[in-house]
C-alpha positions in Angstrom: -29.5 22.7 -10.3 -27.0 22.3 -13.0 -27.3 20.7 -16.2 -24.6 18.8 -18.5 -24.5 19.3 -22.1 -27.0 16.4 -22.5 -29.9 18.2 -20.3 -29.3 15.7 -17.4 -29.3 17.1 -14.0 -25.8 16.8 -12.6 -27.0 16.3 -9.0 -29.2 13.5 -9.7 -26.6 11.1 -10.7 -26.7 8.2 -8.7 -24.3 7.8 -5.7 -22.4 5.2 -7.5 -21.5 7.2 -10.7 -20.7 10.4 -8.7 -18.4 8.1 -6.7 -16.9 6.9 -9.9 -16.3 10.4 -11.1 -14.5 11.4 -7.5 -12.1 8.4 -8.1 -10.3 10.0 -11.1 -9.9 12.9 -9.0 -6.9 14.1 -6.6 -7.9 14.7 -3.1 -8.2 18.8 -3.6 -10.1 17.8 -6.6 -12.6 15.8 -5.2 -13.4 18.5 -2.3 -13.8 21.0 -4.8 -16.2 18.9 -6.8 -18.0 18.0 -3.6 -19.0 21.6 -3.1 -20.7 21.4 -6.0 -24.1 20.4 -4.5 -25.6 18.7 -1.4 -25.9 15.5 -3.2 -22.3 15.7 -4.4 -21.3 16.6 -0.7 -22.8 13.3 0.4 -21.1 11.5 -2.1 -17.6 12.6 -0.3 -18.3 10.9 2.6 -19.4 7.5 1.0 -17.1 4.4 2.3 -17.1 3.3 -1.2 -14.9 6.4 -2.1 -12.5 5.8 0.2 -11.5 2.1 -0.7 -8.5 3.2 -2.6 -6.2 5.9 -1.3 -3.3 7.4 -3.3 -0.6 9.8 -1.5 2.0 11.5 -3.3 4.9 13.3 -1.2 6.5 15.6 -4.3 6.7 19.2 -3.2 8.6 19.4 0.4 5.7 20.8 1.6 4.1 20.1 5.6 2.3 16.9 6.1 -1.4 17.3 4.9 -3.3 14.0 4.8 -3.9 13.9 8.8 -7.7 14.2 8.7 -8.2 12.4 5.9 -6.7 9.6 7.2 -8.4 10.0 10.7 -11.4 10.3 9.3 -11.5 7.7 6.5 -8.7 5.4 6.9 -10.9 2.8 8.6 -12.1 2.3 4.7 -8.8 2.0 2.9 -8.8 -1.5 1.4 -5.9 -0.5 -1.0 -2.9 2.5 -0.3 -0.3 3.7 -2.5 2.0 5.8 -1.5 4.4 7.7 -3.7 7.6 9.6 -2.7 10.0 12.0 -4.1 12.9 10.5 -2.0 15.8 13.7 -2.5 14.3 15.6 -0.1 14.4 14.5 3.8 10.8 16.3 4.4 9.2 14.0 1.6 10.8 10.8 3.1 9.6 12.2 6.8 5.9 12.7 5.3 5.9 9.2 4.1 7.0 7.7 6.8 4.3 9.8 8.9 1.5 8.5 6.5 2.6 4.6 7.2 2.6 5.0 10.7 -0.9 6.5 10.9 -2.2 3.5 8.8 -0.8 1.2 11.3 -2.2 3.4 14.0 -6.0 3.0 13.0 -8.1 2.1 15.5 -10.1 -0.3 12.5 -8.1 -1.5 9.8 -9.2 -3.2 6.3 -6.2 -2.4 4.3 -5.4 -5.4 2.0 -3.3 -3.8 -1.1 -0.1 -2.1 -0.1 2.1 -0.2 -2.9 5.1 2.3 -1.8 7.1 4.1 -4.7 10.3 6.3 -4.7 9.9 8.3 -7.7 13.9 10.2 -7.9 17.1 8.9 -7.1 18.2 7.9 -3.6 20.4 10.6 -1.8 24.2 9.7 -1.4 24.5 6.7 0.9 20.9 6.4 1.9 19.7 3.1 3.1 16.2 3.8 4.1 16.4 2.5 7.7 13.4 5.0 8.8 11.3 3.1 6.1 12.3 -0.1 7.2 11.2 0.8 10.5 7.6 2.1 9.8 7.1 -0.7 7.1 7.8 -2.5 10.1 5.0 -1.3 12.2 2.8 -1.6 9.4 3.1 -5.3 8.5 3.6 -6.2 12.6 1.0 -7.3 14.6 -1.9 -4.4 15.3 -1.0 -1.8 18.4 -3.6 -2.6 21.3 -6.9 -1.0 20.7 -6.6 -1.9 16.8 -9.2 -3.8 15.4 -8.2 -5.7 12.4 -10.8 -6.6 9.9 -8.9 -7.8 7.5 -4.9 -8.4 6.8 -2.6 -7.8 3.9 -2.8 -9.8 0.8 -0.8 -7.5 -2.1 2.6 -5.9 -1.2 4.6 -3.9 -3.6 7.8 -2.6 -2.8 9.5 -3.1 -6.4 9.9 0.8 -6.7 11.6 1.3 -3.3 15.3 0.8 -4.2 16.5 -0.1 -0.6 17.9 -3.2 0.9 15.2 -5.3 2.7 16.0 -7.0 5.8 14.8 -11.0 6.6 13.4 -9.5 10.4 11.2 -7.1 7.9 9.9 -9.8 5.6 9.3 -12.9 8.7 7.3 -9.7 10.4 5.3 -9.4 7.2 4.9 -13.4 6.6 4.1 -14.3 10.0 1.5 -11.4 10.7 0.3 -11.8 7.6 -0.7 -15.5 6.6 -3.2 -14.9 3.7 -0.8 -12.7 1.5 -1.2 -13.6 -1.9 1.5 -11.2 -4.0 4.7 -10.5 -3.1 7.0 -8.1 -5.3 10.6 -7.4 -3.2 12.4 -7.1 -7.1 13.7 -3.6 -6.5 16.3 -2.0 -8.2 18.5 -1.6 -4.9 22.7 -2.0 -5.0 22.3 -4.9 -2.7 20.0 -7.9 -1.5 20.0 -8.8 2.0 17.3 -11.0 2.0 18.3 -14.5 2.7 16.9 -17.7 1.0 16.2 -19.2 3.9 13.9 -16.0 4.7 12.4 -16.3 1.5 11.8 -20.1 2.4 10.1 -19.4 5.5 7.8 -16.8 3.9 6.7 -19.5 1.5 6.0 -21.9 3.8 3.9 -19.4 6.4 1.9 -17.6 3.2 0.4 -20.7 1.4 -2.0 -18.5 -0.5 0.7 -16.9 -2.4 0.1 -16.9 -6.0 2.5 -14.4 -7.1 6.1 -13.8 -6.5 8.9 -11.3 -7.5 12.5 -11.5 -6.1 16.2 -11.6 -6.7 17.7 -14.7 -7.9 20.2 -14.4 -4.4 17.1 -15.0 -2.6 15.6 -18.4 -3.5 16.8 -22.0 -3.6 15.6 -24.9 -5.3 14.1 -25.8 -1.6 11.7 -23.0 -2.0 11.0 -24.2 -5.6 9.6 -27.4 -4.5 7.8 -25.8 -1.6 5.8 -23.7 -3.9 4.9 -27.1 -5.9 3.0 -28.7 -2.8 -0.4 -29.8 -3.4 -1.8 -28.3 -0.2 -1.3 -24.9 -1.2 -2.6 -22.5 -3.7 -1.5 -22.9 -6.9 1.7 -20.3 -8.2 0.4 -18.3 -11.0 3.4 -15.8 -11.4 7.1 -16.0 -10.4 9.6 -13.7 -11.4 13.4 -14.3 -10.7 15.4 -11.5 -11.5 
């Protein structure tokens, strides 16, 4: 038994309160906190705690989230991956993480954000990143049960050139997509107007769209105003 400054026994806190506390902690901090008492350890295994996953690859260390994804990946509803991309091992670890998400036997992922934290290596094109994103956005592999599909995708902090093929796969396999942000700081934009037109036509529930000006046409703007689709709430053209 241990007391707070108010005299309340911490181990008697309701599960939803402990889960809220854990959400402010990193994975390693959660694990340490869960060892405080039996009740807190039980909260560590609560599905509610694992709806949101934030993973950083900045220290050039070995991939260390394998067990976490294996044990709790089925509960992930929102995932944010941040990577210091100057070091190859960080990029490789981030890609490993995405592939593990793609290979989950049970997926509930609705929100996905990928962030680069530093400067790209010289002549870096990000082909391996595009490949693993293609796996995540594509039709689930055999044996995977898809409970929910992607509704929110933010790649705005990923300064690489996206392909039409990648966005075509995203739209066709995630037609309930509500928010897409690909307005990044890449040196070039390879996304064609026809591609964005296809995304808008396929994803009828799209409410927020952020793209470069070279990727949009009047035809796409007219598609966004059609009466039989969800009303657009936010449009950013950079």
